[in-house]
Backbone and ligand atoms as CSV (ligand in chain L), in Angstrom:
chain,resi,resn,atom,element,x,y,z
A,1,MET,N,N,-4.485,22.407,11.903
A,1,MET,CA,C,-3.824,22.199,10.605
A,1,MET,C,C,-4.865,21.717,9.578
A,2,GLN,N,N,-4.634,22.032,8.351
A,2,GLN,CA,C,-5.548,21.616,7.299
A,2,GLN,C,C,-5.641,20.085,7.280
A,3,ALA,N,N,-6.843,19.550,6.961
A,3,ALA,CA,C,-7.093,18.105,7.080
A,3,ALA,C,C,-6.091,17.252,6.294
A,4,ALA,N,N,-5.780,17.658,5.057
A,4,ALA,CA,C,-4.880,16.846,4.227
A,4,ALA,C,C,-3.482,16.780,4.851
A,5,LEU,N,N,-3.007,17.919,5.336
A,5,LEU,CA,C,-1.668,17.959,5.944
A,5,LEU,C,C,-1.628,17.117,7.216
A,6,GLN,N,N,-2.716,17.175,7.954
A,6,GLN,CA,C,-2.796,16.408,9.199
A,6,GLN,C,C,-2.674,14.903,8.902
A,7,LEU,N,N,-3.398,14.456,7.884
A,7,LEU,CA,C,-3.351,13.035,7.497
A,7,LEU,C,C,-1.953,12.626,7.058
A,8,ILE,N,N,-1.325,13.486,6.251
A,8,ILE,CA,C,0.017,13.181,5.732
A,8,ILE,C,C,0.998,12.973,6.892
A,9,HIS,N,N,0.901,13.840,7.906
A,9,HIS,CA,C,1.842,13.732,9.032
A,9,HIS,C,C,1.456,12.628,10.017
A,10,GLN,N,N,0.178,12.328,10.062
A,10,GLN,CA,C,-0.314,11.289,10.980
A,10,GLN,C,C,0.032,9.883,10.476
A,11,ARG,N,N,0.121,9.714,9.140
A,11,ARG,CA,C,0.375,8.380,8.576
A,11,ARG,C,C,1.743,7.853,8.988
A,12,ARG,N,N,1.767,6.698,9.597
A,12,ARG,CA,C,3.015,6.007,9.929
A,12,ARG,C,C,2.836,4.535,9.567
A,13,SER,N,N,3.933,3.824,9.394
A,13,SER,CA,C,3.832,2.393,9.126
A,13,SER,C,C,3.423,1.666,10.397
A,14,ILE,N,N,2.307,0.999,10.339
A,14,ILE,CA,C,1.785,0.232,11.478
A,14,ILE,C,C,1.943,-1.247,11.151
A,15,ARG,N,N,2.579,-1.963,12.052
A,15,ARG,CA,C,2.899,-3.374,11.792
A,15,ARG,C,C,2.284,-4.313,12.817
A,16,LYS,N,N,1.457,-3.770,13.714
A,16,LYS,CA,C,0.762,-4.611,14.706
A,16,LYS,C,C,-0.722,-4.325,14.580
A,17,PHE,N,N,-1.512,-5.383,14.533
A,17,PHE,CA,C,-2.939,-5.233,14.279
A,17,PHE,C,C,-3.761,-6.079,15.246
A,18,THR,N,N,-5.005,-5.621,15.509
A,18,THR,CA,C,-5.945,-6.444,16.269
A,18,THR,C,C,-6.591,-7.431,15.287
A,19,ASP,N,N,-7.409,-8.341,15.810
A,19,ASP,CA,C,-8.026,-9.298,14.879
A,19,ASP,C,C,-9.398,-8.830,14.358
A,20,GLN,N,N,-9.753,-7.578,14.656
A,20,GLN,CA,C,-11.021,-7.036,14.151
A,20,GLN,C,C,-10.949,-6.838,12.626
A,21,PRO,N,N,-11.917,-7.412,11.892
A,21,PRO,CA,C,-11.855,-7.256,10.433
A,21,PRO,C,C,-12.130,-5.823,9.981
A,22,VAL,N,N,-11.655,-5.476,8.805
A,22,VAL,CA,C,-11.898,-4.145,8.230
A,22,VAL,C,C,-13.270,-4.168,7.543
A,23,ALA,N,N,-14.088,-3.159,7.849
A,23,ALA,CA,C,-15.448,-3.100,7.289
A,23,ALA,C,C,-15.412,-2.957,5.766
A,24,LYS,N,N,-16.423,-3.589,5.135
A,24,LYS,CA,C,-16.554,-3.545,3.669
A,24,LYS,C,C,-16.534,-2.118,3.124
A,25,GLU,N,N,-17.258,-1.214,3.809
A,25,GLU,CA,C,-17.338,0.187,3.343
A,25,GLU,C,C,-15.955,0.844,3.400
A,26,HIS,N,N,-15.141,0.448,4.368
A,26,HIS,CA,C,-13.802,1.014,4.457
A,26,HIS,C,C,-12.914,0.496,3.322
A,27,ILE,N,N,-13.089,-0.766,2.984
A,27,ILE,CA,C,-12.320,-1.327,1.857
A,27,ILE,C,C,-12.705,-0.580,0.578
A,28,GLN,N,N,-14.009,-0.388,0.396
A,28,GLN,CA,C,-14.488,0.331,-0.787
A,28,GLN,C,C,-13.912,1.757,-0.834
A,29,ALA,N,N,-13.925,2.428,0.332
A,29,ALA,CA,C,-13.425,3.812,0.388
A,29,ALA,C,C,-11.935,3.858,0.020
A,30,MET,N,N,-11.168,2.866,0.469
A,30,MET,CA,C,-9.730,2.852,0.145
A,30,MET,C,C,-9.495,2.586,-1.338
A,31,LEU,N,N,-10.333,1.725,-1.922
A,31,LEU,CA,C,-10.177,1.440,-3.361
A,31,LEU,C,C,-10.549,2.670,-4.192
A,32,GLU,N,N,-11.562,3.390,-3.739
A,32,GLU,CA,C,-11.939,4.626,-4.443
A,32,GLU,C,C,-10.831,5.669,-4.326
A,33,ALA,N,N,-10.211,5.736,-3.144
A,33,ALA,CA,C,-9.079,6.662,-2.953
A,33,ALA,C,C,-7.928,6.264,-3.877
A,34,ALA,N,N,-7.671,4.965,-3.987
A,34,ALA,CA,C,-6.576,4.480,-4.852
A,34,ALA,C,C,-6.789,4.951,-6.282
A,35,MET,N,N,-8.012,4.785,-6.760
A,35,MET,CA,C,-8.283,5.098,-8.170
A,35,MET,C,C,-8.510,6.590,-8.404
A,36,ALA,N,N,-8.463,7.376,-7.336
A,36,ALA,CA,C,-8.502,8.837,-7.494
A,36,ALA,C,C,-7.097,9.394,-7.713
A,37,ALA,N,N,-6.087,8.526,-7.667
A,37,ALA,CA,C,-4.694,8.983,-7.797
A,37,ALA,C,C,-4.405,9.464,-9.220
A,38,PRO,N,N,-3.402,10.315,-9.354
A,38,PRO,CA,C,-2.990,10.689,-10.716
A,38,PRO,C,C,-2.313,9.509,-11.399
A,39,SER,N,N,-2.424,9.426,-12.734
A,39,SER,CA,C,-1.667,8.409,-13.477
A,39,SER,C,C,-1.250,9.023,-14.809
A,40,ALA,N,N,-0.100,8.566,-15.309
A,40,ALA,CA,C,0.439,9.152,-16.548
A,40,ALA,C,C,-0.558,8.974,-17.691
A,41,HIS,N,N,-0.842,10.034,-18.390
A,41,HIS,CA,C,-1.845,10.055,-19.467
A,41,HIS,C,C,-3.210,9.596,-18.981
A,42,ASN,N,N,-3.404,9.620,-17.680
A,42,ASN,CA,C,-4.660,9.151,-17.055
A,42,ASN,C,C,-5.019,7.733,-17.507
A,43,ARG,N,N,-3.993,6.878,-17.674
A,43,ARG,CA,C,-4.223,5.529,-18.225
A,43,ARG,C,C,-4.837,4.577,-17.197
A,44,GLN,N,N,-4.555,4.778,-15.916
A,44,GLN,CA,C,-5.181,3.966,-14.853
A,44,GLN,C,C,-5.030,2.452,-15.096
A,45,HIS,N,N,-3.804,2.034,-15.449
A,45,HIS,CA,C,-3.589,0.617,-15.758
A,45,HIS,C,C,-3.426,-0.237,-14.505
A,46,TRP,N,N,-3.867,0.243,-13.379
A,46,TRP,CA,C,-3.676,-0.487,-12.130
A,46,TRP,C,C,-4.799,-1.487,-11.869
A,47,HIS,N,N,-4.483,-2.511,-11.083
A,47,HIS,CA,C,-5.481,-3.459,-10.571
A,47,HIS,C,C,-5.174,-3.668,-9.091
A,48,PHE,N,N,-6.199,-3.973,-8.318
A,48,PHE,CA,C,-6.058,-4.120,-6.871
A,48,PHE,C,C,-6.662,-5.458,-6.457
A,49,ILE,N,N,-5.894,-6.264,-5.773
A,49,ILE,CA,C,-6.410,-7.559,-5.311
A,49,ILE,C,C,-6.620,-7.448,-3.799
A,50,VAL,N,N,-7.859,-7.630,-3.385
A,50,VAL,CA,C,-8.224,-7.516,-1.969
A,50,VAL,C,C,-8.171,-8.918,-1.360
A,51,VAL,N,N,-7.317,-9.095,-0.385
A,51,VAL,CA,C,-7.140,-10.419,0.226
A,51,VAL,C,C,-7.552,-10.373,1.694
A,52,GLN,N,N,-8.468,-11.242,2.072
A,52,GLN,CA,C,-8.911,-11.315,3.473
A,52,GLN,C,C,-8.840,-12.730,4.037
A,53,GLU,N,N,-8.653,-13.714,3.149
A,53,GLU,CA,C,-8.606,-15.100,3.633
A,53,GLU,C,C,-7.329,-15.317,4.443
A,54,ARG,N,N,-7.547,-15.845,5.664
A,54,ARG,CA,C,-6.416,-16.027,6.594
A,54,ARG,C,C,-5.287,-16.831,5.965
A,55,GLU,N,N,-5.631,-17.912,5.274
A,55,GLU,CA,C,-4.595,-18.787,4.723
A,55,GLU,C,C,-3.741,-18.042,3.686
A,56,THR,N,N,-4.393,-17.231,2.868
A,56,THR,CA,C,-3.646,-16.488,1.837
A,56,THR,C,C,-2.772,-15.415,2.486
A,57,LEU,N,N,-3.320,-14.732,3.510
A,57,LEU,CA,C,-2.525,-13.702,4.213
A,57,LEU,C,C,-1.280,-14.343,4.826
A,58,ASP,N,N,-1.467,-15.519,5.425
A,58,ASP,CA,C,-0.321,-16.229,6.032
A,58,ASP,C,C,0.725,-16.574,4.973
A,59,ARG,N,N,0.239,-17.032,3.826
A,59,ARG,CA,C,1.197,-17.378,2.756
A,59,ARG,C,C,1.914,-16.148,2.228
A,60,LEU,N,N,1.169,-15.045,2.113
A,60,LEU,CA,C,1.796,-13.801,1.633
A,60,LEU,C,C,2.873,-13.312,2.608
A,61,SER,N,N,2.701,-13.633,3.888
A,61,SER,CA,C,3.685,-13.172,4.884
A,61,SER,C,C,5.064,-13.792,4.639
A,62,ASP,N,N,5.110,-14.838,3.804
A,62,ASP,CA,C,6.383,-15.507,3.507
A,62,ASP,C,C,7.031,-15.018,2.209
A,63,VAL,N,N,6.426,-14.019,1.539
A,63,VAL,CA,C,7.003,-13.613,0.247
A,63,VAL,C,C,8.384,-12.962,0.407
A,64,HIS,N,N,8.594,-12.293,1.560
A,64,HIS,CA,C,9.953,-11.889,1.924
A,64,HIS,C,C,10.006,-11.641,3.428
A,65,ARG,N,N,11.204,-11.402,3.947
A,65,ARG,CA,C,11.330,-11.407,5.407
A,65,ARG,C,C,10.794,-10.164,6.099
A,66,TYR,N,N,10.453,-9.126,5.321
A,66,TYR,CA,C,9.891,-7.918,5.933
A,66,TYR,C,C,8.369,-7.850,5.774
A,67,ALA,N,N,7.769,-8.994,5.493
A,67,ALA,CA,C,6.311,-9.021,5.275
A,67,ALA,C,C,5.595,-9.818,6.366
A,68,LYS,N,N,6.318,-10.115,7.439
A,68,LYS,CA,C,5.790,-11.032,8.467
A,68,LYS,C,C,4.525,-10.507,9.164
A,69,MET,N,N,4.353,-9.168,9.195
A,69,MET,CA,C,3.168,-8.613,9.875
A,69,MET,C,C,1.870,-9.048,9.188
A,70,LEU,N,N,1.953,-9.599,7.975
A,70,LEU,CA,C,0.737,-10.070,7.303
A,70,LEU,C,C,0.102,-11.240,8.045
A,71,LYS,N,N,0.856,-11.864,8.923
A,71,LYS,CA,C,0.296,-12.940,9.756
A,71,LYS,C,C,-0.736,-12.379,10.732
A,72,GLN,N,N,-0.591,-11.092,11.079
A,72,GLN,CA,C,-1.517,-10.419,12.011
A,72,GLN,C,C,-2.556,-9.583,11.279
A,73,ALA,N,N,-2.181,-9.072,10.108
A,73,ALA,CA,C,-3.082,-8.160,9.371
A,73,ALA,C,C,-4.350,-8.919,8.978
A,74,THR,N,N,-5.479,-8.193,8.965
A,74,THR,CA,C,-6.735,-8.846,8.570
A,74,THR,C,C,-7.051,-8.588,7.102
A,75,LEU,N,N,-6.234,-7.735,6.484
A,75,LEU,CA,C,-6.491,-7.359,5.091
A,75,LEU,C,C,-5.171,-7.048,4.403
A,76,CYS,N,N,-5.115,-7.434,3.127
A,76,CYS,CA,C,-3.967,-7.033,2.315
A,76,CYS,C,C,-4.501,-6.580,0.964
A,77,ILE,N,N,-3.990,-5.473,0.480
A,77,ILE,CA,C,-4.323,-5.071,-0.892
A,77,ILE,C,C,-3.044,-5.160,-1.709
A,78,ALA,N,N,-3.090,-5.974,-2.756
A,78,ALA,CA,C,-1.943,-6.085,-3.666
A,78,ALA,C,C,-2.189,-5.120,-4.816
A,79,VAL,N,N,-1.218,-4.246,-5.049
A,79,VAL,CA,C,-1.322,-3.272,-6.143
A,79,VAL,C,C,-0.519,-3.824,-7.318
A,80,CYS,N,N,-1.177,-3.962,-8.466
A,80,CYS,CA,C,-0.527,-4.512,-9.658
A,80,CYS,C,C,-0.650,-3.517,-10.801
A,81,GLY,N,N,0.323,-3.527,-11.706
A,81,GLY,CA,C,0.264,-2.598,-12.832
A,81,GLY,C,C,0.657,-3.279,-14.131
A,82,ASP,N,N,0.366,-2.582,-15.226
A,82,ASP,CA,C,0.734,-3.058,-16.554
A,82,ASP,C,C,2.154,-2.581,-16.845
A,83,ALA,N,N,3.097,-3.511,-16.765
A,83,ALA,CA,C,4.514,-3.153,-16.849
A,83,ALA,C,C,4.944,-2.736,-18.249
A,84,THR,N,N,4.056,-2.838,-19.229
A,84,THR,CA,C,4.416,-2.373,-20.573
A,84,THR,C,C,4.143,-0.867,-20.707
A,85,HIS,N,N,3.488,-0.304,-19.705
A,85,HIS,CA,C,3.105,1.111,-19.733
A,85,HIS,C,C,4.205,1.949,-19.082
A,86,THR,N,N,4.734,2.933,-19.800
A,86,THR,CA,C,5.749,3.828,-19.225
A,86,THR,C,C,5.148,4.489,-17.985
A,87,PHE,N,N,5.918,4.641,-16.960
A,87,PHE,CA,C,5.484,5.280,-15.707
A,87,PHE,C,C,4.567,4.401,-14.860
A,88,TRP,N,N,4.488,3.084,-15.163
A,88,TRP,CA,C,3.541,2.260,-14.399
A,88,TRP,C,C,3.886,2.219,-12.920
A,89,GLN,N,N,5.202,2.256,-12.589
A,89,GLN,CA,C,5.558,2.216,-11.168
A,89,GLN,C,C,5.092,3.474,-10.452
A,90,GLN,N,N,5.258,4.614,-11.107
A,90,GLN,CA,C,4.821,5.876,-10.489
A,90,GLN,C,C,3.307,5.864,-10.271
A,91,ASP,N,N,2.571,5.358,-11.260
A,91,ASP,CA,C,1.104,5.296,-11.132
A,91,ASP,C,C,0.716,4.426,-9.939
A,92,CYS,N,N,1.359,3.254,-9.847
A,92,CYS,CA,C,1.035,2.335,-8.743
A,92,CYS,C,C,1.449,2.945,-7.393
A,93,ALA,N,N,2.559,3.668,-7.382
A,93,ALA,CA,C,3.018,4.284,-6.129
A,93,ALA,C,C,2.036,5.359,-5.668
A,94,ALA,N,N,1.528,6.147,-6.618
A,94,ALA,CA,C,0.568,7.197,-6.255
A,94,ALA,C,C,-0.711,6.567,-5.688
A,95,ALA,N,N,-1.164,5.489,-6.314
A,95,ALA,CA,C,-2.370,4.800,-5.825
A,95,ALA,C,C,-2.113,4.206,-4.437
A,96,THR,N,N,-0.899,3.677,-4.258
A,96,THR,CA,C,-0.541,3.072,-2.962
A,96,THR,C,C,-0.570,4.121,-1.863
A,97,GLN,N,N,0.040,5.275,-2.133
A,97,GLN,CA,C,0.070,6.332,-1.117
A,97,GLN,C,C,-1.352,6.795,-0.784
A,98,ASN,N,N,-2.220,6.860,-1.795
A,98,ASN,CA,C,-3.612,7.247,-1.518
A,98,ASN,C,C,-4.288,6.236,-0.587
A,99,ILE,N,N,-3.992,4.951,-0.786
A,99,ILE,CA,C,-4.580,3.919,0.093
A,99,ILE,C,C,-4.071,4.120,1.525
A,100,LEU,N,N,-2.769,4.384,1.665
A,100,LEU,CA,C,-2.200,4.578,3.007
A,100,LEU,C,C,-2.848,5.781,3.701
A,101,LEU,N,N,-3.034,6.857,2.953
A,101,LEU,CA,C,-3.631,8.059,3.547
A,101,LEU,C,C,-5.097,7.831,3.876
A,102,ALA,N,N,-5.807,7.142,2.984
A,102,ALA,CA,C,-7.220,6.852,3.248
A,102,ALA,C,C,-7.342,5.973,4.497
A,103,ALA,N,N,-6.469,4.971,4.598
A,103,ALA,CA,C,-6.489,4.080,5.766
A,103,ALA,C,C,-6.293,4.897,7.045
A,104,THR,N,N,-5.341,5.809,7.013
A,104,THR,CA,C,-5.075,6.654,8.190
A,104,THR,C,C,-6.325,7.445,8.554
A,105,GLY,N,N,-6.965,8.020,7.561
A,105,GLY,CA,C,-8.173,8.810,7.793
A,105,GLY,C,C,-9.312,7.984,8.353
A,106,LEU,N,N,-9.319,6.700,8.019
A,106,LEU,CA,C,-10.384,5.807,8.504
A,106,LEU,C,C,-10.031,5.186,9.862
A,107,GLY,N,N,-8.887,5.559,10.413
A,107,GLY,CA,C,-8.484,5.020,11.716
A,107,GLY,C,C,-7.852,3.640,11.622
A,108,LEU,N,N,-7.445,3.251,10.403
A,108,LEU,CA,C,-6.825,1.931,10.211
A,108,LEU,C,C,-5.307,2.058,10.201
A,109,GLY,N,N,-4.621,0.961,10.484
A,109,GLY,CA,C,-3.175,0.915,10.387
A,109,GLY,C,C,-2.790,0.303,9.045
A,110,SER,N,N,-1.637,0.723,8.519
A,110,SER,CA,C,-1.222,0.206,7.211
A,110,SER,C,C,0.297,0.270,7.092
A,111,VAL,N,N,0.822,-0.587,6.234
A,111,VAL,CA,C,2.248,-0.507,5.889
A,111,VAL,C,C,2.450,-0.989,4.458
A,112,TRP,N,N,3.263,-0.245,3.740
A,112,TRP,CA,C,3.625,-0.538,2.333
A,112,TRP,C,C,4.697,-1.605,2.352
A,113,LEU,N,N,4.504,-2.689,1.615
A,113,LEU,CA,C,5.508,-3.749,1.508
A,113,LEU,C,C,6.014,-3.792,0.070
A,114,GLY,N,N,7.268,-3.457,-0.106
A,114,GLY,CA,C,7.840,-3.427,-1.452
A,114,GLY,C,C,7.911,-4.825,-2.051
A,115,ILE,N,N,7.527,-4.948,-3.309
A,115,ILE,CA,C,7.592,-6.230,-4.036
A,115,ILE,C,C,8.430,-6.036,-5.308
A,116,TYR,N,N,7.923,-5.240,-6.256
A,116,TYR,CA,C,8.674,-4.909,-7.470
A,116,TYR,C,C,9.812,-3.956,-7.106
A,117,PRO,N,N,11.028,-4.106,-7.628
A,117,PRO,CA,C,11.458,-4.949,-8.746
A,117,PRO,C,C,12.181,-6.234,-8.340
A,118,ASN,N,N,12.004,-6.705,-7.117
A,118,ASN,CA,C,12.715,-7.923,-6.714
A,118,ASN,C,C,12.025,-9.161,-7.310
A,119,PRO,N,N,12.738,-9.888,-8.178
A,119,PRO,CA,C,12.080,-10.952,-8.961
A,119,PRO,C,C,11.421,-12.045,-8.114
A,120,GLU,N,N,12.042,-12.415,-6.990
A,120,GLU,CA,C,11.470,-13.539,-6.225
A,120,GLU,C,C,10.118,-13.204,-5.608
A,121,PRO,N,N,10.014,-12.087,-4.853
A,121,PRO,CA,C,8.685,-11.731,-4.344
A,121,PRO,C,C,7.667,-11.446,-5.448
A,122,VAL,N,N,8.105,-10.865,-6.566
A,122,VAL,CA,C,7.159,-10.633,-7.681
A,122,VAL,C,C,6.564,-11.967,-8.117
A,123,GLN,N,N,7.437,-12.971,-8.293
A,123,GLN,CA,C,6.955,-14.289,-8.737
A,123,GLN,C,C,6.070,-14.942,-7.673
A,124,ALA,N,N,6.474,-14.800,-6.399
A,124,ALA,CA,C,5.698,-15.427,-5.310
A,124,ALA,C,C,4.292,-14.837,-5.246
A,125,VAL,N,N,4.189,-13.501,-5.358
A,125,VAL,CA,C,2.861,-12.864,-5.311
A,125,VAL,C,C,2.065,-13.242,-6.558
A,126,ARG,N,N,2.740,-13.253,-7.714
A,126,ARG,CA,C,2.064,-13.634,-8.959
A,126,ARG,C,C,1.436,-15.024,-8.820
A,127,ASP,N,N,2.225,-15.972,-8.285
A,127,ASP,CA,C,1.744,-17.348,-8.152
A,127,ASP,C,C,0.594,-17.441,-7.160
A,128,LEU,N,N,0.791,-16.820,-5.972
A,128,LEU,CA,C,-0.219,-16.939,-4.904
A,128,LEU,C,C,-1.549,-16.298,-5.288
A,129,LEU,N,N,-1.478,-15.154,-5.976
A,129,LEU,CA,C,-2.709,-14.395,-6.265
A,129,LEU,C,C,-3.143,-14.531,-7.723
A,130,GLN,N,N,-2.485,-15.416,-8.457
A,130,GLN,CA,C,-2.833,-15.692,-9.863
A,130,GLN,C,C,-2.906,-14.420,-10.703
A,131,VAL,N,N,-1.868,-13.623,-10.582
A,131,VAL,CA,C,-1.796,-12.387,-11.366
A,131,VAL,C,C,-1.435,-12.764,-12.808
A,132,PRO,N,N,-2.231,-12.321,-13.794
A,132,PRO,CA,C,-1.952,-12.715,-15.185
A,132,PRO,C,C,-0.650,-12.099,-15.700
A,133,ALA,N,N,-0.105,-12.692,-16.762
A,133,ALA,CA,C,1.184,-12.241,-17.322
A,133,ALA,C,C,1.123,-10.789,-17.789
A,134,SER,N,N,-0.060,-10.291,-18.093
A,134,SER,CA,C,-0.212,-8.907,-18.580
A,134,SER,C,C,0.090,-7.874,-17.496
A,135,HIS,N,N,0.103,-8.303,-16.236
A,135,HIS,CA,C,0.302,-7.364,-15.127
A,135,HIS,C,C,1.384,-7.854,-14.174
A,136,THR,N,N,1.926,-6.923,-13.402
A,136,THR,CA,C,3.044,-7.235,-12.495
A,136,THR,C,C,2.712,-6.748,-11.095
A,137,PRO,N,N,2.899,-7.600,-10.087
A,137,PRO,CA,C,2.686,-7.145,-8.705
A,137,PRO,C,C,3.692,-6.035,-8.365
A,138,PHE,N,N,3.178,-4.913,-7.887
A,138,PHE,CA,C,4.034,-3.765,-7.550
A,138,PHE,C,C,4.355,-3.740,-6.065
A,139,CYS,N,N,3.320,-3.845,-5.233
A,139,CYS,CA,C,3.540,-3.860,-3.781
A,139,CYS,C,C,2.354,-4.528,-3.107
A,140,LEU,N,N,2.522,-4.808,-1.832
A,140,LEU,CA,C,1.416,-5.256,-0.988
A,140,LEU,C,C,1.210,-4.182,0.062
A,141,ILE,N,N,-0.025,-4.019,0.504
A,141,ILE,CA,C,-0.286,-3.122,1.639
A,141,ILE,C,C,-0.951,-3.960,2.724
A,142,ALA,N,N,-0.272,-4.077,3.866
A,142,ALA,CA,C,-0.854,-4.784,5.013
A,142,ALA,C,C,-1.745,-3.797,5.757
A,143,LEU,N,N,-2.951,-4.225,6.087
A,143,LEU,CA,C,-3.936,-3.324,6.704
A,143,LEU,C,C,-4.685,-4.010,7.843
A,144,GLY,N,N,-5.203,-3.193,8.727
A,144,GLY,CA,C,-6.023,-3.723,9.814
A,144,GLY,C,C,-6.251,-2.644,10.857
A,145,HIS,N,N,-6.984,-3.015,11.895
A,145,HIS,CA,C,-7.151,-2.076,13.013
A,145,HIS,C,C,-5.847,-2.061,13.804
A,146,PRO,N,N,-5.326,-0.880,14.100
A,146,PRO,CA,C,-3.982,-0.790,14.689
A,146,PRO,C,C,-3.913,-1.300,16.128
A,147,ALA,N,N,-2.812,-1.979,16.444
A,147,ALA,CA,C,-2.543,-2.395,17.824
A,147,ALA,C,C,-1.260,-1.731,18.308
A,148,GLU,N,N,-0.854,-0.659,17.633
A,148,GLU,CA,C,0.257,0.171,18.105
A,148,GLU,C,C,-0.028,1.594,17.655
A,149,GLU,N,N,0.563,2.549,18.386
A,149,GLU,CA,C,0.364,3.970,18.051
A,149,GLU,C,C,1.708,4.611,17.781
A,150,LYS,N,N,1.740,5.494,16.798
A,150,LYS,CA,C,2.982,6.232,16.513
A,150,LYS,C,C,2.621,7.682,16.253
A,151,GLY,N,N,3.488,8.566,16.660
A,151,GLY,CA,C,3.271,9.989,16.411
A,151,GLY,C,C,3.903,10.393,15.084
A,152,PRO,N,N,3.676,11.638,14.681
A,152,PRO,CA,C,4.281,12.142,13.448
A,152,PRO,C,C,5.801,12.004,13.463
A,153,ALA,N,N,6.394,11.816,12.280
A,153,ALA,CA,C,7.823,11.465,12.212
A,153,ALA,C,C,8.790,12.652,12.313
A,154,GLN,N,N,8.398,13.852,11.985
A,154,GLN,CA,C,9.287,15.036,12.037
A,154,GLN,C,C,10.581,14.809,11.268
A,155,ARG,N,N,10.497,14.638,9.978
A,155,ARG,CA,C,11.715,14.365,9.196
A,155,ARG,C,C,12.174,15.550,8.375
A,156,PHE,N,N,11.510,16.670,8.499
A,156,PHE,CA,C,11.876,17.803,7.644
A,156,PHE,C,C,13.331,18.185,7.860
A,157,ASP,N,N,14.068,18.264,6.752
A,157,ASP,CA,C,15.494,18.572,6.826
A,157,ASP,C,C,15.792,19.696,5.842
A,158,PRO,N,N,16.010,20.901,6.349
A,158,PRO,CA,C,16.230,22.037,5.441
A,158,PRO,C,C,17.450,21.840,4.543
A,159,ALA,N,N,18.414,20.999,4.956
A,159,ALA,CA,C,19.618,20.777,4.141
A,159,ALA,C,C,19.282,20.064,2.823
A,160,LYS,N,N,18.095,19.475,2.744
A,160,LYS,CA,C,17.713,18.749,1.523
A,160,LYS,C,C,16.884,19.592,0.569
A,161,VAL,N,N,16.739,20.846,0.916
A,161,VAL,CA,C,15.928,21.739,0.086
A,161,VAL,C,C,16.838,22.732,-0.610
A,162,HIS,N,N,16.599,22.945,-1.900
A,162,HIS,CA,C,17.409,23.878,-2.679
A,162,HIS,C,C,16.468,24.837,-3.392
A,163,TYR,N,N,16.794,26.070,-3.381
A,163,TYR,CA,C,15.952,27.053,-4.050
A,163,TYR,C,C,16.618,27.515,-5.338
A,164,GLU,N,N,15.888,27.448,-6.405
A,164,GLU,CA,C,16.297,27.873,-7.759
A,164,GLU,C,C,17.338,26.941,-8.376
A,165,LYS,N,N,18.469,26.684,-7.671
A,165,LYS,CA,C,19.468,25.716,-8.166
A,165,LYS,C,C,19.962,24.913,-6.986
A,166,TRP,N,N,20.512,23.694,-7.204
A,166,TRP,CA,C,21.029,22.837,-6.117
A,166,TRP,C,C,22.088,23.569,-5.316
L,1,LIG,C1,C,8.951,1.167,-1.501
L,1,LIG,C2,C,8.749,0.854,-0.043
L,1,LIG,C3,C,8.924,-0.433,0.403
L,1,LIG,C4,C,8.717,-0.757,1.737
L,1,LIG,N1,N,8.802,-2.065,2.127
L,1,LIG,C5,C,8.568,-2.396,3.416
L,1,LIG,C6,C,8.573,-3.754,3.820
L,1,LIG,O1,O,8.781,-4.662,3.009
L,1,LIG,N2,N,8.306,-4.040,5.126
L,1,LIG,C7,C,8.052,-3.069,6.052
L,1,LIG,O2,O,7.834,-3.406,7.210
L,1,LIG,N3,N,8.030,-1.747,5.689
L,1,LIG,C8,C,8.262,-1.400,4.406
L,1,LIG,N4,N,8.187,-0.085,4.008
L,1,LIG,C9,C,7.855,0.956,5.004
L,1,LIG,C10,C,9.097,1.767,5.422
L,1,LIG,O3,O,9.935,0.971,6.205
L,1,LIG,C11,C,8.608,3.009,6.177
L,1,LIG,O4,O,7.798,3.796,5.350
L,1,LIG,C12,C,9.777,3.860,6.690
L,1,LIG,O5,O,10.508,3.158,7.671
L,1,LIG,C13,C,9.303,5.186,7.291
L,1,LIG,O6,O,8.419,4.970,8.381
L,1,LIG,P1,P,6.902,5.503,8.372
L,1,LIG,O7,O,6.190,4.853,7.211
L,1,LIG,O8,O,6.328,5.091,9.695
L,1,LIG,O9,O,6.921,6.992,8.202
L,1,LIG,C14,C,8.369,0.254,2.675
L,1,LIG,C15,C,8.205,1.568,2.211
L,1,LIG,C16,C,8.357,1.857,0.866
L,1,LIG,C17,C,8.105,3.269,0.383
């Protein structure tokens, strides 16, 4: 299968990690992949906060109840956007998906943790990571070397596809 398609199908949410740190070059490669994403009017109003300090990762694991795997993850990337920009969520989502795919290609495990638009986790991430008022935390991505394996999801459903009209 073509490399891009293989990566897309190989990517799964990984929530168990070893304690091996993620190499600097891999972090750089994921950030470059993030900023290669499309953005409305090519505005690129995104910012990425790279978190590796154990204490901060532990605190981030408490931002909501589905973020507990951050206690095991060795890396978290917080994706933030300029909420005054139309389409900022779509821009941040495209960058997030690029990070997930890049992580998969690098042999890393990753999972997208939704933050925006729930006000409490948005505020918790803002406070913990000192995100300025000009920007809004969109999501967190928990990352690390995987300690679980998952196969492709096989979710294709022809009933959800419509040709020409619904
Ligand atoms: C917007 C969004 C928010 C998500 N938030 C969480 C989350 O808070 N915690 C979590 O464990 N997974 C989260 N996920 C991952 C989904 O649960 C996961 O993508 C879905 O179950 C499909 O599984 P897969 O990623 O392995 O294909 C989120 C995914 C998206 C797109």
